[in-house]
N, CA and C atoms as an extended XYZ file, in Angstrom:
564
Properties=species:S:1:pos:R:3:atomname:S:1:resname:S:1:resid:I:1 pbc="F F F"
N        -1.671       -1.632       -4.204 N   MET     1
C        -2.746       -1.675       -3.235 CA  MET     1
C        -3.804       -0.643       -3.636 C   MET     1
N        -5.029       -1.004       -3.348 N   GLU     2
C        -6.151       -0.120       -3.638 CA  GLU     2
C        -7.100       -0.149       -2.450 C   GLU     2
N        -7.948        0.875       -2.374 N   ARG     3
C        -9.005        0.873       -1.363 CA  ARG     3
C       -10.280        1.348       -2.050 C   ARG     3
N       -11.397        1.038       -1.424 N   PHE     4
C       -12.692        1.405       -1.983 CA  PHE     4
C       -13.290        2.544       -1.174 C   PHE     4
N       -13.932        3.463       -1.884 N   ARG     5
C       -14.643        4.586       -1.272 CA  ARG     5
C       -16.050        4.646       -1.845 C   ARG     5
N       -16.948        5.231       -1.069 N   CYS     6
C       -18.320        5.427       -1.529 CA  CYS     6
C       -18.321        6.456       -2.656 C   CYS     6
N       -19.022        6.163       -3.738 N   ALA     7
C       -19.095        7.104       -4.858 CA  ALA     7
C       -19.917        8.330       -4.497 C   ALA     7
N       -20.816        8.219       -3.517 N   GLY     8
C       -21.664        9.340       -3.150 CA  GLY     8
C       -21.004       10.341       -2.219 C   GLY     8
N       -20.376        9.855       -1.143 N   CYS     9
C       -19.844       10.771       -0.131 CA  CYS     9
C       -18.335       10.682        0.064 C   CYS     9
N       -17.681        9.679       -0.518 N   GLY    10
C       -16.239        9.546       -0.375 CA  GLY    10
C       -15.789        8.830        0.884 C   GLY    10
N       -16.720        8.265        1.650 N   ASN    11
C       -16.383        7.533        2.865 CA  ASN    11
C       -15.540        6.309        2.509 C   ASN    11
N       -14.504        6.039        3.306 N   THR    12
C       -13.662        4.866        3.087 CA  THR    12
C       -14.444        3.615        3.454 C   THR    12
N       -14.473        2.646        2.528 N   LEU    13
C       -15.257        1.427        2.722 CA  LEU    13
C       -14.421        0.171        2.884 C   LEU    13
N       -13.095        0.272        2.745 N   SER    14
C       -12.267       -0.927        2.898 CA  SER    14
C       -10.873       -0.559        3.362 C   SER    14
N       -10.179       -1.553        3.890 N   VAL    15
C        -8.754       -1.410        4.154 CA  VAL    15
C        -8.043       -1.536        2.817 C   VAL    15
N        -6.765       -1.212        2.731 N   PRO    16
C        -6.046       -1.424        1.468 CA  PRO    16
C        -6.041       -2.904        1.089 C   PRO    16
N        -6.398       -3.173       -0.161 N   VAL    17
C        -6.483       -4.548       -0.661 CA  VAL    17
C        -5.785       -4.637       -2.013 C   VAL    17
N        -5.380       -5.844       -2.390 N   ARG    18
C        -4.715       -6.053       -3.674 CA  ARG    18
C        -5.600       -6.938       -4.548 C   ARG    18
N        -5.532       -6.735       -5.849 N   LEU    19
C        -6.338       -7.480       -6.810 CA  LEU    19
C        -5.755       -8.877       -7.022 C   LEU    19
N        -6.619       -9.880       -6.936 N   VAL    20
C        -6.241      -11.275       -7.207 CA  VAL    20
C        -7.313      -11.865       -8.124 C   VAL    20
N        -7.036      -13.046       -8.641 N   GLU    21
C        -8.056      -13.728       -9.446 CA  GLU    21
C        -9.128      -14.288       -8.529 C   GLU    21
N       -10.352      -14.300       -9.009 N   LEU    22
C       -11.460      -14.843       -8.231 CA  LEU    22
C       -11.296      -16.350       -8.109 C   LEU    22
N       -11.155      -16.862       -6.885 N   PRO    23
C       -11.000      -18.316       -6.735 CA  PRO    23
C       -12.326      -19.028       -6.987 C   PRO    23
N       -12.229      -20.305       -7.257 N   ALA    24
C       -13.440      -21.115       -7.418 CA  ALA    24
C       -14.090      -21.288       -6.052 C   ALA    24
N       -15.390      -21.448       -6.066 N   GLU    25
C       -16.112      -21.703       -4.818 CA  GLU    25
C       -15.595      -23.006       -4.210 C   GLU    25
N       -15.480      -23.070       -2.900 N   PRO    26
C       -15.056      -24.328       -2.290 CA  PRO    26
C       -16.071      -25.436       -2.570 C   PRO    26
N       -15.583      -26.654       -2.632 N   HIS    27
C       -16.473      -27.789       -2.850 CA  HIS    27
C       -17.497      -27.845       -1.723 C   HIS    27
N       -18.701      -28.240       -2.010 N   TRP    28
C       -19.783      -28.224       -1.027 CA  TRP    28
C       -19.452      -29.074        0.192 C   TRP    28
N       -18.627      -30.102        0.028 N   SER    29
C       -18.300      -30.955        1.168 CA  SER    29
C       -17.380      -30.260        2.164 C   SER    29
N       -16.731      -29.181        1.751 N   LEU    30
C       -15.849      -28.442        2.646 CA  LEU    30
C       -16.582      -27.343        3.400 C   LEU    30
N       -17.836      -27.101        3.042 N   LEU    31
C       -18.630      -26.074        3.704 CA  LEU    31
C       -19.589      -26.735        4.678 C   LEU    31
N       -20.100      -25.962        5.597 N   ASP    32
C       -20.882      -26.529        6.683 CA  ASP    32
C       -22.232      -25.839        6.776 C   ASP    32
N       -23.224      -26.576        7.186 N   CYS    33
C       -24.556      -26.004        7.385 CA  CYS    33
C       -24.757      -25.474        8.789 C   CYS    33
N       -23.900      -25.847        9.728 N   HIS    34
C       -24.159      -25.529       11.126 CA  HIS    34
C       -23.093      -24.673       11.781 C   HIS    34
N       -22.103      -24.229       11.044 N   HIS    35
C       -21.054      -23.383       11.592 CA  HIS    35
C       -20.785      -22.237       10.621 C   HIS    35
N       -20.037      -21.259       11.077 N   VAL    36
C       -19.655      -20.151       10.211 CA  VAL    36
C       -18.612      -20.653        9.228 C   VAL    36
N       -18.830      -20.423        7.951 N   ASN    37
C       -17.901      -20.860        6.919 CA  ASN    37
C       -16.795      -19.827        6.731 C   ASN    37
N       -15.655      -20.233        6.191 N   PRO    38
C       -14.550      -19.296        5.981 CA  PRO    38
C       -14.842      -18.349        4.826 C   PRO    38
N       -14.126      -17.225        4.759 N   PRO    39
C       -14.310      -16.306        3.633 CA  PRO    39
C       -13.757      -16.901        2.337 C   PRO    39
N       -14.297      -16.437        1.228 N   LEU    40
C       -13.855      -16.899       -0.082 CA  LEU    40
C       -12.442      -16.427       -0.384 C   LEU    40
N       -12.121      -15.194        0.012 N   LEU    41
C       -10.813      -14.591       -0.269 CA  LEU    41
C       -10.014      -14.427        1.012 C   LEU    41
N        -8.706      -14.441        0.866 N   ASP    42
C        -7.823      -14.180        1.998 CA  ASP    42
C        -7.927      -12.716        2.407 C   ASP    42
N        -7.590      -12.389        3.654 N   PRO    43
C        -7.587      -10.978        4.066 CA  PRO    43
C        -6.609      -10.172        3.218 C   PRO    43
N        -6.996       -8.943        2.910 N   GLY    44
C        -6.142       -8.057        2.133 CA  GLY    44
C        -6.212       -8.270        0.640 C   GLY    44
N        -7.196       -9.029        0.159 N   ALA    45
C        -7.328       -9.302       -1.272 CA  ALA    45
C        -8.739       -8.997       -1.735 C   ALA    45
N        -8.878       -8.682       -3.020 N   TYR    46
C       -10.198       -8.550       -3.639 CA  TYR    46
C       -10.119       -9.083       -5.051 C   TYR    46
N       -11.276       -9.413       -5.607 N   ALA    47
C       -11.348       -9.938       -6.967 CA  ALA    47
C       -12.528       -9.286       -7.678 C   ALA    47
N       -12.492       -9.325       -8.981 N   ILE    48
C       -13.586       -8.794       -9.797 CA  ILE    48
C       -14.304       -9.975      -10.438 C   ILE    48
N       -15.624      -10.030      -10.231 N   ASP    49
C       -16.439      -11.091      -10.811 CA  ASP    49
C       -17.192      -10.505      -12.000 C   ASP    49
N       -16.809      -10.927      -13.200 N   ASP    50
C       -17.427      -10.396      -14.422 CA  ASP    50
C       -18.799      -10.997      -14.698 C   ASP    50
N       -19.134      -12.081      -14.056 N   ALA    51
C       -20.437      -12.720      -14.269 CA  ALA    51
C       -21.540      -11.915      -13.582 C   ALA    51
N       -22.743      -11.991      -14.143 N   ALA    52
C       -23.889      -11.306      -13.534 CA  ALA    52
C       -24.173      -11.927      -12.179 C   ALA    52
N       -24.501      -11.076      -11.193 N   TYR    53
C       -24.685      -11.560       -9.829 CA  TYR    53
C       -25.888      -10.885       -9.190 C   TYR    53
N       -26.588      -11.634       -8.373 N   GLY    54
C       -27.650      -11.071       -7.550 CA  GLY    54
C       -28.971      -10.925       -8.260 C   GLY    54
N       -29.910      -10.376       -7.507 N   ARG    55
C       -31.259      -10.186       -8.023 CA  ARG    55
C       -31.275       -9.231       -9.210 C   ARG    55
N       -30.413       -8.221       -9.163 N   ASP    56
C       -30.378       -7.223      -10.238 CA  ASP    56
C       -29.438       -7.594      -11.377 C   ASP    56
N       -28.785       -8.756      -11.296 N   GLN    57
C       -27.876       -9.240      -12.341 CA  GLN    57
C       -26.793       -8.206      -12.675 C   GLN    57
N       -26.098       -7.750      -11.662 N   VAL    58
C       -25.030       -6.768      -11.831 CA  VAL    58
C       -23.746       -7.500      -12.183 C   VAL    58
N       -23.073       -7.063      -13.242 N   ALA    59
C       -21.799       -7.645      -13.649 CA  ALA    59
C       -20.655       -6.769      -13.168 C   ALA    59
N       -19.516       -7.377      -12.933 N   GLY    60
C       -18.337       -6.629      -12.526 CA  GLY    60
C       -18.302       -6.262      -11.055 C   GLY    60
N       -18.913       -7.072      -10.186 N   THR    61
C       -18.893       -6.763       -8.749 CA  THR    61
C       -17.505       -7.007       -8.179 C   THR    61
N       -17.159       -6.245       -7.140 N   PHE    62
C       -15.882       -6.382       -6.453 CA  PHE    62
C       -16.106       -7.266       -5.226 C   PHE    62
N       -15.438       -8.406       -5.184 N   VAL    63
C       -15.623       -9.381       -4.111 CA  VAL    63
C       -14.504       -9.207       -3.089 C   VAL    63
N       -14.883       -9.041       -1.812 N   LEU    64
C       -13.924       -8.885       -0.727 CA  LEU    64
C       -14.256       -9.833        0.407 C   LEU    64
N       -13.279      -10.048        1.258 N   SER    65
C       -13.518      -10.744        2.514 CA  SER    65
C       -14.245       -9.771        3.433 C   SER    65
N       -15.290      -10.196        4.141 N   PRO    66
C       -16.035       -9.259        4.993 CA  PRO    66
C       -15.182       -8.560        6.050 C   PRO    66
N       -14.086       -9.173        6.463 N   GLY    67
C       -13.226       -8.553        7.457 CA  GLY    67
C       -12.440       -7.364        6.947 C   GLY    67
N       -12.369       -7.177        5.636 N   ASP    68
C       -11.636       -6.052        5.053 CA  ASP    68
C       -12.513       -4.822        4.831 C   ASP    68
N       -13.772       -4.906        5.180 N   VAL    69
C       -14.719       -3.822        4.909 CA  VAL    69
C       -14.849       -2.935        6.134 C   VAL    69
N       -14.892       -1.617        5.920 N   ARG    70
C       -15.045       -0.629        6.990 CA  ARG    70
C       -16.108        0.392        6.577 C   ARG    70
N       -16.637        1.096        7.534 N   GLY    71
C       -17.533        2.212        7.254 CA  GLY    71
C       -18.861        1.842        6.634 C   GLY    71
N       -19.366        0.645        6.948 N   THR    72
C       -20.645        0.214        6.392 CA  THR    72
C       -21.568       -0.245        7.516 C   THR    72
N       -22.822       -0.455        7.165 N   ARG    73
C       -23.808       -0.979        8.107 CA  ARG    73
C       -24.847       -1.760        7.312 C   ARG    73
N       -25.539       -2.669        7.999 N   PHE    74
C       -26.634       -3.394        7.362 CA  PHE    74
C       -27.870       -2.510        7.304 C   PHE    74
N       -28.627       -2.629        6.217 N   VAL    75
C       -29.948       -2.021        6.111 CA  VAL    75
C       -30.925       -3.139        6.462 C   VAL    75
N       -31.426       -3.112        7.682 N   HIS    76
C       -32.175       -4.257        8.200 CA  HIS    76
C       -33.455       -4.549        7.428 C   HIS    76
N       -34.055       -3.556        6.801 N   ASP    77
C       -35.258       -3.802        6.004 CA  ASP    77
C       -34.951       -4.575        4.727 C   ASP    77
N       -33.699       -4.539        4.275 N   ARG    78
C       -33.322       -5.207        3.029 CA  ARG    78
C       -32.629       -6.548        3.255 C   ARG    78
N       -32.275       -6.854        4.488 N   VAL    79
C       -31.568       -8.102        4.780 CA  VAL    79
C       -32.514       -9.283        4.605 C   VAL    79
N       -32.080      -10.280        3.859 N   ARG    80
C       -32.827      -11.521        3.702 CA  ARG    80
C       -31.948      -12.635        4.234 C   ARG    80
N       -32.540      -13.497        5.006 N   THR    81
C       -31.772      -14.589        5.572 CA  THR    81
C       -32.229      -15.909        4.979 C   THR    81
N       -31.271      -16.816        4.895 N   GLY    82
C       -31.570      -18.168        4.440 CA  GLY    82
C       -31.755      -19.056        5.643 C   GLY    82
N       -31.270      -20.265        5.551 N   CYS    83
C       -31.449      -21.191        6.669 CA  CYS    83
C       -30.487      -20.905        7.811 C   CYS    83
N       -29.397      -20.192        7.572 N   TRP    84
C       -28.402      -19.954        8.617 CA  TRP    84
C       -28.141      -18.471        8.835 C   TRP    84
N       -27.939      -17.699        7.764 N   SER    85
C       -27.566      -16.294        7.922 CA  SER    85
C       -27.945      -15.517        6.666 C   SER    85
N       -27.191      -14.491        6.356 N   VAL    86
C       -27.517      -13.553        5.280 CA  VAL    86
C       -27.278      -14.182        3.911 C   VAL    86
N       -28.274      -14.079        3.032 N   VAL    87
C       -28.093      -14.516        1.644 CA  VAL    87
C       -27.479      -13.364        0.859 C   VAL    87
N       -26.772      -13.659       -0.194 N   GLY    88
C       -26.011      -12.618       -0.878 CA  GLY    88
C       -26.644      -12.005       -2.092 C   GLY    88
N       -27.816      -12.414       -2.490 N   TRP    89
C       -28.333      -11.948       -3.777 CA  TRP    89
C       -29.140      -10.662       -3.693 C   TRP    89
N       -29.274      -10.070       -2.515 N   ILE    90
C       -29.979       -8.790       -2.367 CA  ILE    90
C       -29.026       -7.780       -1.741 C   ILE    90
N       -28.862       -6.596       -2.348 N   PRO    91
C       -27.992       -5.589       -1.731 CA  PRO    91
C       -28.571       -5.129       -0.392 C   PRO    91
N       -27.760       -5.235        0.669 N   CYS    92
C       -28.264       -4.905        1.999 CA  CYS    92
C       -27.236       -4.209        2.879 C   CYS    92
N       -26.106       -3.818        2.314 N   VAL    93
C       -25.046       -3.157        3.068 CA  VAL    93
C       -24.934       -1.722        2.562 C   VAL    93
N       -25.026       -0.768        3.492 N   ALA    94
C       -25.031        0.645        3.122 CA  ALA    94
C       -23.783        1.350        3.641 C   ALA    94
N       -23.448        2.432        3.002 N   CYS    95
C       -22.370        3.301        3.466 CA  CYS    95
C       -22.818        3.967        4.756 C   CYS    95
N       -21.974        3.961        5.756 N   ARG    96
C       -22.320        4.578        7.028 CA  ARG    96
C       -22.350        6.104        6.910 C   ARG    96
N       -21.650        6.667        5.923 N   GLY    97
C       -21.610        8.115        5.766 CA  GLY    97
C       -22.874        8.702        5.168 C   GLY    97
N       -23.353        8.139        4.053 N   CYS    98
C       -24.492        8.739        3.362 CA  CYS    98
C       -25.719        7.831        3.294 C   CYS    98
N       -25.580        6.564        3.635 N   GLY    99
C       -26.725        5.663        3.620 CA  GLY    99
C       -27.005        5.007        2.284 C   GLY    99
N       -26.171        5.246        1.278 N   ALA   100
C       -26.380        4.612       -0.026 CA  ALA   100
C       -26.080        3.116        0.072 C   ALA   100
N       -26.917        2.306       -0.538 N   VAL   101
C       -26.703        0.858       -0.544 CA  VAL   101
C       -25.581        0.559       -1.531 C   VAL   101
N       -24.478        0.000       -1.018 N   VAL   102
C       -23.274       -0.165       -1.831 CA  VAL   102
C       -22.882       -1.616       -2.074 C   VAL   102
N       -23.455       -2.575       -1.314 N   ALA   103
C       -22.956       -3.944       -1.422 CA  ALA   103
C       -23.995       -4.955       -0.976 C   ALA   103
N       -23.671       -6.215       -1.244 N   SER   104
C       -24.435       -7.336       -0.706 CA  SER   104
C       -23.477       -8.217        0.081 C   SER   104
N       -24.017       -8.983        1.010 N   ARG   105
C       -23.193       -9.823        1.884 CA  ARG   105
C       -23.740      -11.236        1.857 C   ARG   105
N       -22.868      -12.218        1.688 N   ALA   106
C       -23.254      -13.627        1.728 CA  ALA   106
C       -22.574      -14.284        2.916 C   ALA   106
N       -23.370      -14.987        3.716 N   ASP   107
C       -22.835      -15.658        4.903 CA  ASP   107
C       -23.777      -16.792        5.308 C   ASP   107
N       -24.392      -17.432        4.346 N   ASP   108
C       -25.384      -18.461        4.638 CA  ASP   108
C       -24.719      -19.833        4.670 C   ASP   108
N       -25.506      -20.850        4.961 N   CYS   109
C       -24.954      -22.200        5.000 CA  CYS   109
C       -24.513      -22.613        3.590 C   CYS   109
N       -23.485      -23.429        3.568 N   ASN   110
C       -22.937      -23.977        2.330 CA  ASN   110
C       -22.431      -22.947        1.335 C   ASN   110
N       -22.137      -21.719        1.784 N   VAL   111
C       -21.473      -20.728        0.931 CA  VAL   111
C       -20.338      -20.101        1.726 C   VAL   111
N       -19.297      -19.726        1.025 N   ALA   112
C       -18.188      -19.027        1.673 CA  ALA   112
C       -18.611      -17.586        1.949 C   ALA   112
N       -18.061      -16.993        2.993 N   GLN   113
C       -18.383      -15.597        3.313 CA  GLN   113
C       -17.788      -14.675        2.254 C   GLN   113
N       -18.565      -13.686        1.859 N   GLU   114
C       -18.071      -12.685        0.912 CA  GLU   114
C       -18.924      -11.436        1.006 C   GLU   114
N       -18.338      -10.328        0.603 N   LEU   115
C       -19.067       -9.079        0.455 CA  LEU   115
C       -18.790       -8.579       -0.950 C   LEU   115
N       -19.837       -8.160       -1.655 N   ARG   116
C       -19.692       -7.708       -3.042 CA  ARG   116
C       -20.107       -6.250       -3.162 C   ARG   116
N       -19.131       -5.393       -3.492 N   PHE   117
C       -19.424       -3.994       -3.785 CA  PHE   117
C       -19.962       -3.899       -5.201 C   PHE   117
N       -20.975       -3.067       -5.387 N   TYR   118
C       -21.530       -2.847       -6.717 CA  TYR   118
C       -20.742       -1.742       -7.395 C   TYR   118
N       -20.285       -1.961       -8.642 N   PRO   119
C       -19.338       -1.040       -9.277 CA  PRO   119
C       -19.862        0.386       -9.464 C   PRO   119
N       -21.157        0.567       -9.615 N   ALA   120
C       -21.694        1.918       -9.789 CA  ALA   120
C       -21.738        2.687       -8.468 C   ALA   120
N       -21.598        1.997       -7.355 N   MET   121
C       -21.752        2.636       -6.043 CA  MET   121
C       -20.437        2.920       -5.329 C   MET   121
N       -19.332        2.397       -5.840 N   VAL   122
C       -18.040        2.593       -5.187 CA  VAL   122
C       -17.001        3.093       -6.181 C   VAL   122
N       -15.928        3.634       -5.636 N   VAL   123
C       -14.801        4.112       -6.432 CA  VAL   123
C       -13.549        3.417       -5.906 C   VAL   123
N       -12.745        2.871       -6.832 N   ARG   124
C       -11.453        2.296       -6.446 CA  ARG   124
C       -10.405        3.380       -6.543 C   ARG   124
N        -9.536        3.448       -5.535 N   GLU   125
C        -8.439        4.407       -5.606 CA  GLU   125
C        -7.144        3.720       -5.216 C   GLU   125
N        -6.076        4.103       -5.865 N   ARG   126
C        -4.768        3.538       -5.539 CA  ARG   126
C        -4.273        4.142       -4.242 C   ARG   126
N        -3.576        3.335       -3.463 N   CYS   127
C        -2.985        3.832       -2.227 CA  CYS   127
C        -1.692        3.072       -1.971 C   CYS   127
N        -0.810        3.699       -1.227 N   ASP   128
C         0.479        3.075       -0.914 CA  ASP   128
C         0.488        2.448        0.463 C   ASP   128
N        -0.635        2.513        1.157 N   ASP   129
C        -0.707        1.967        2.511 CA  ASP   129
C        -0.697        0.450        2.460 C   ASP   129
N        -0.180       -0.137        3.498 N   GLU   130
C        -0.280       -1.573        3.700 CA  GLU   130
C        -1.454       -1.819        4.638 C   GLU   130
N        -2.133       -2.931        4.519 N   PRO   131
C        -3.242       -3.199        5.428 CA  PRO   131
C        -2.763       -3.299        6.865 C   PRO   131
N        -3.563       -2.784        7.785 N   ASP   132
C        -3.243       -2.818        9.202 CA  ASP   132
C        -3.730       -4.130        9.782 C   ASP   132
N        -2.825       -5.045       10.040 N   ARG   133
C        -3.194       -6.346       10.586 CA  ARG   133
C        -2.975       -6.402       12.100 C   ARG   133
N        -2.594       -5.260       12.708 N   ALA   134
C        -2.338       -5.271       14.148 CA  ALA   134
C        -3.620       -5.408       14.951 C   ALA   134
N        -4.744       -4.988       14.404 N   THR   135
C        -6.005       -5.029       15.126 CA  THR   135
C        -6.840       -6.222       14.668 C   THR   135
N        -6.242       -7.400       14.714 N   ASP   136
C        -6.931       -8.614       14.318 CA  ASP   136
C        -7.970       -8.972       15.377 C   ASP   136
N        -9.271       -8.946       15.044 N   PRO   137
C       -10.286       -9.213       16.066 CA  PRO   137
C       -10.242      -10.639       16.591 C   PRO   137
N        -9.650      -11.572       15.856 N   PHE   138
C        -9.588      -12.944       16.311 CA  PHE   138
C        -8.343      -13.220       17.151 C   PHE   138
N        -7.455      -12.244       17.261 N   GLY   139
C        -6.271      -12.414       18.077 CA  GLY   139
C        -6.603      -12.573       19.549 C   GLY   139
N        -7.729      -12.043       19.994 N   LEU   140
C        -8.106      -12.140       21.399 CA  LEU   140
C        -8.542      -13.537       21.798 C   LEU   140
N        -9.047      -14.314       20.859 N   VAL   141
C        -9.537      -15.638       21.209 CA  VAL   141
C        -8.544      -16.742       20.873 C   VAL   141
N        -7.418      -16.380       20.279 N   ALA   142
C        -6.415      -17.390       19.959 CA  ALA   142
C        -5.668      -17.801       21.225 C   ALA   142
N        -5.154      -18.998       21.215 N   ASP   143
C        -4.367      -19.485       22.345 CA  ASP   143
C        -3.069      -18.688       22.386 C   ASP   143
N        -2.681      -18.209       23.538 N   TRP   144
C        -1.525      -17.327       23.587 CA  TRP   144
C        -0.206      -18.074       23.551 C   TRP   144
N        -0.199      -19.392       23.621 N   ASP   145
C         1.038      -20.150       23.494 CA  ASP   145
C         1.417      -20.399       22.041 C   ASP   145
N         0.459      -20.325       21.145 N   ARG   146
C         0.684      -20.570       19.731 CA  ARG   146
C        -0.037      -19.500       18.926 C   ARG   146
N         0.427      -19.219       17.700 N   PRO   147
C        -0.348      -18.288       16.862 CA  PRO   147
C        -1.682      -18.926       16.475 C   PRO   147
N        -2.631      -18.097       16.111 N   ALA   148
C        -3.940      -18.603       15.699 CA  ALA   148
C        -3.782      -19.479       14.465 C   ALA   148
N        -4.473      -20.615       14.394 N   PRO   149
C        -4.329      -21.500       13.235 CA  PRO   149
C        -4.947      -20.876       11.997 C   PRO   149
N        -4.319      -21.117       10.859 N   ASP   150
C        -4.829      -20.605        9.588 CA  ASP   150
C        -5.761      -21.667        9.001 C   ASP   150
N        -7.064      -21.457        9.108 N   THR   151
C        -8.035      -22.446        8.645 CA  THR   151
C        -8.416      -22.253        7.186 C   THR   151
N        -7.928      -21.193        6.564 N   ARG   152
C        -8.319      -20.948        5.173 CA  ARG   152
C        -7.678      -21.950        4.221 C   ARG   152
N        -6.463      -22.421        4.548 N   ARG   153
C        -5.745      -23.294        3.635 CA  ARG   153
C        -6.476      -24.613        3.437 C   ARG   153
N        -6.967      -25.197        4.494 N   HIS   154
C        -7.649      -26.484        4.390 CA  HIS   154
C        -9.155      -26.352        4.508 C   HIS   154
N        -9.636      -25.130        4.689 N   ARG   155
C       -11.070      -24.887        4.872 CA  ARG   155
C       -11.609      -25.748        6.014 C   ARG   155
N       -10.824      -25.872        7.056 N   GLY   156
C       -11.205      -26.749        8.150 CA  GLY   156
C       -11.599      -25.976        9.389 C   GLY   156
N       -11.801      -26.707       10.436 N   VAL   157
C       -12.189      -26.149       11.713 CA  VAL   157
C       -10.925      -25.921       12.525 C   VAL   157
N       -10.799      -24.788       13.219 N   PRO   158
C        -9.584      -24.554       13.987 CA  PRO   158
C        -9.449      -25.531       15.144 C   PRO   158
N        -8.206      -25.702       15.595 N   GLU   159
C        -7.965      -26.549       16.751 CA  GLU   159
C        -8.604      -25.922       17.978 C   GLU   159
N        -9.054      -26.730       18.910 N   PRO   160
C        -9.623      -26.150       20.122 CA  PRO   160
C        -8.547      -25.421       20.917 C   PRO   160
N        -8.926      -24.336       21.538 N   THR   161
C        -7.993      -23.563       22.346 CA  THR   161
C        -8.442      -23.587       23.787 C   THR   161
N        -7.537      -23.229       24.681 N   ARG   162
C        -7.894      -23.187       26.089 CA  ARG   162
C        -8.920      -22.090       26.316 C   ARG   162
N        -9.849      -22.292       27.223 N   PRO   163
C       -10.852      -21.259       27.494 CA  PRO   163
C       -10.201      -20.027       28.090 C   PRO   163
N       -10.705      -18.865       27.709 N   ARG   164
C       -10.234      -17.605       28.265 CA  ARG   164
C       -11.415      -16.935       28.930 C   ARG   164
N       -11.644      -17.190       30.201 N   PRO   165
C       -12.847      -16.692       30.866 CA  PRO   165
C       -12.931      -15.181       30.909 C   PRO   165
N       -11.807      -14.482       30.769 N   GLU   166
C       -11.879      -13.033       30.776 CA  GLU   166
C       -12.554      -12.485       29.522 C   GLU   166
N       -12.730      -13.344       28.506 N   LEU   167
C       -13.379      -12.928       27.269 CA  LEU   167
C       -14.793      -13.476       27.130 C   LEU   167
N       -15.191      -14.394       27.973 N   VAL   168
C       -16.487      -15.047       27.837 CA  VAL   168
C       -17.311      -14.799       29.097 C   VAL   168
N       -18.321      -13.971       28.995 N   ALA   169
C       -19.115      -13.587       30.160 CA  ALA   169
C       -19.985      -14.735       30.673 C   ALA   169
N       -20.313      -15.693       29.834 N   THR   170
C       -21.211      -16.764       30.259 CA  THR   170
C       -20.529      -17.786       31.153 C   THR   170
N       -19.221      -17.718       31.326 N   ARG   171
C       -18.511      -18.688       32.157 CA  ARG   171
C       -18.710      -18.453       33.649 C   ARG   171
N       -19.234      -17.308       34.060 N   TRP   172
C       -19.329      -16.995       35.484 CA  TRP   172
C       -20.206      -17.965       36.237 C   TRP   172
N       -21.199      -18.553       35.620 N   GLY   173
C       -22.091      -19.448       36.338 CA  GLY   173
C       -21.650      -20.896       36.315 C   GLY   173
N       -20.595      -21.241       35.587 N   GLY   174
C       -20.197      -22.628       35.434 CA  GLY   174
C       -19.229      -23.100       36.493 C   GLY   174
N       -18.956      -24.405       36.450 N   ARG   175
C       -17.999      -25.004       37.375 CA  ARG   175
C       -16.574      -24.681       36.919 C   ARG   175
N       -15.676      -24.671       37.843 N   GLY   176
C       -14.273      -24.470       37.506 CA  GLY   176
C       -13.899      -23.038       37.217 C   GLY   176
N       -14.735      -22.087       37.577 N   VAL   177
C       -14.436      -20.686       37.290 CA  VAL   177
C       -13.213      -20.235       38.076 C   VAL   177
N       -13.133      -20.634       39.324 N   LYS   178
C       -12.023      -20.207       40.161 CA  LYS   178
C       -10.692      -20.699       39.587 C   LYS   178
N       -10.629      -21.952       39.151 N   GLU   179
C        -9.391      -22.475       38.585 CA  GLU   179
C        -9.041      -21.776       37.271 C   GLU   179
N       -10.045      -21.466       36.470 N   ALA   180
C        -9.785      -20.805       35.197 CA  ALA   180
C        -9.338      -19.361       35.399 C   ALA   180
N        -9.889      -18.688       36.390 N   LEU   181
C        -9.535      -17.291       36.619 CA  LEU   181
C        -8.175      -17.121       37.269 C   LEU   181
N        -7.780      -18.066       38.106 N   PHE   182
C        -6.536      -17.917       38.860 CA  PHE   182
C        -5.455      -18.879       38.357 C   PHE   182
N        -5.334      -19.000       37.035 N   ARG   183
C        -4.262      -19.816       36.461 CA  ARG   183
C        -2.922      -19.129       36.697 C   ARG   183
N        -1.842      -19.902       36.702 N   ASP   184
C        -0.529      -19.310       36.946 CA  ASP   184
C         0.246      -19.019       35.685 C   ASP   184
N        -0.286      -19.339       34.489 N   ASP   185
C         0.438      -19.027       33.253 CA  ASP   185
C         0.059      -17.635       32.791 C   ASP   185
N         1.040      -16.887       32.367 N   ALA   186
C         0.821      -15.480       31.999 CA  ALA   186
C         0.303      -15.369       30.572 C   ALA   186
N        -0.609      -14.410       30.319 N   PRO   187
C        -1.062      -14.189       28.929 CA  PRO   187
C         0.037      -13.527       28.120 C   PRO   187
N        -0.089      -13.599       26.799 N   ALA   188
C         0.913      -13.004       25.907 CA  ALA   188
C         0.894      -11.507       26.013 C   ALA   188
């Protein structure tokens, strides 16, 4: 296992991740123009892309799933958006500790989500820690009768889940709020 740190200030920029081969981009028919696409890599993994990438043609970028990144922020003056969200060819993610621009983020239509650390801006260090999966941000929206579906395998859309009005503030004005709030089944 390895983790990434900022080369300038030493701020931790990722959870512990393991090196894997860079997978091929998903076929365009599996990606969507109108919804959030899945990440290119599974959680807890990273890959090295030896091909030149981005506006500056940087080779050897470290590709991670955006959910594995910590201690960063967007530099809003550098963010460029495509038809749906952030394009990945301009570095726009900075270290929260020192403000150095360390990565680019791709999350636009017809591309898989990814974050690419630039090799001159980060340091890889070995660690014995296992990634902390207890704080899964999507665990709150999963149906509590079943585990959350793994959509990465088929690059598909998750099954619909029962509404959880305690997590969605916009439900207060709709019909059926009383029935949804006073259900008799217990949460997990």
